[in-house]
C-alpha positions in Angstrom: 48.0 14.8 38.0 44.6 13.2 37.5 43.7 12.9 33.7 40.4 14.6 34.4 42.1 17.6 36.0 43.5 20.5 34.0 45.1 23.8 34.8 43.0 26.9 34.1 45.7 28.9 32.4 43.3 30.5 29.9 40.8 33.0 31.2 38.3 31.9 28.5 37.9 28.4 29.9 34.2 27.9 30.5 33.2 30.8 28.3 30.0 30.4 26.3 30.4 29.3 22.7 27.9 30.3 20.1 26.8 28.8 16.8 26.9 30.7 13.5 23.2 31.3 13.5 23.4 32.6 17.1 26.2 35.0 16.1 24.2 36.1 13.0 21.2 36.9 15.2 23.3 38.9 17.7 25.0 40.9 14.9 21.8 41.3 13.0 23.3 39.9 9.8 23.2 36.7 7.7 25.1 33.5 8.4 27.0 34.2 5.2 28.2 37.5 6.7 29.5 35.7 9.7 31.5 33.4 7.3 32.9 36.5 5.6 34.0 37.9 8.9 35.9 34.7 9.6 37.4 34.7 6.2 38.6 38.3 6.6 40.1 37.5 10.0 37.8 39.8 11.9 36.2 36.9 13.8 38.0 33.8 15.1 36.3 30.5 14.9 36.8 27.6 17.3 36.5 24.2 15.8 35.4 21.3 17.9 35.3 18.0 16.1 34.2 19.7 12.9 31.6 22.0 14.7 32.3 25.7 14.3 31.7 27.8 17.4 32.5 31.4 18.4 33.5 32.9 21.7 30.9 35.2 23.2 33.7 37.6 24.2 34.8 38.0 20.5 31.2 38.8 19.6 30.9 41.4 22.3 34.2 43.0 21.1 32.8 43.3 17.5 29.5 44.7 18.8 31.4 47.3 20.9 33.9 48.5 18.3 32.4 47.4 15.0 34.3 45.7 12.2 36.3 48.6 10.8 
């Protein structure tokens, strides 16, 4: 297998990742509230070399069902 090739076993490969401030804007809340959602386990963060990002599908789920 070529080192640049990988198997697409995860359906989220290529999914758009959002920054905290983008998530806050979409959810109409503060960046601190986004951090609280992560701390509560409601929202999962993806860390890439220290940068925190969020999957767009996770944000859509929160928007559809709420946080309760």
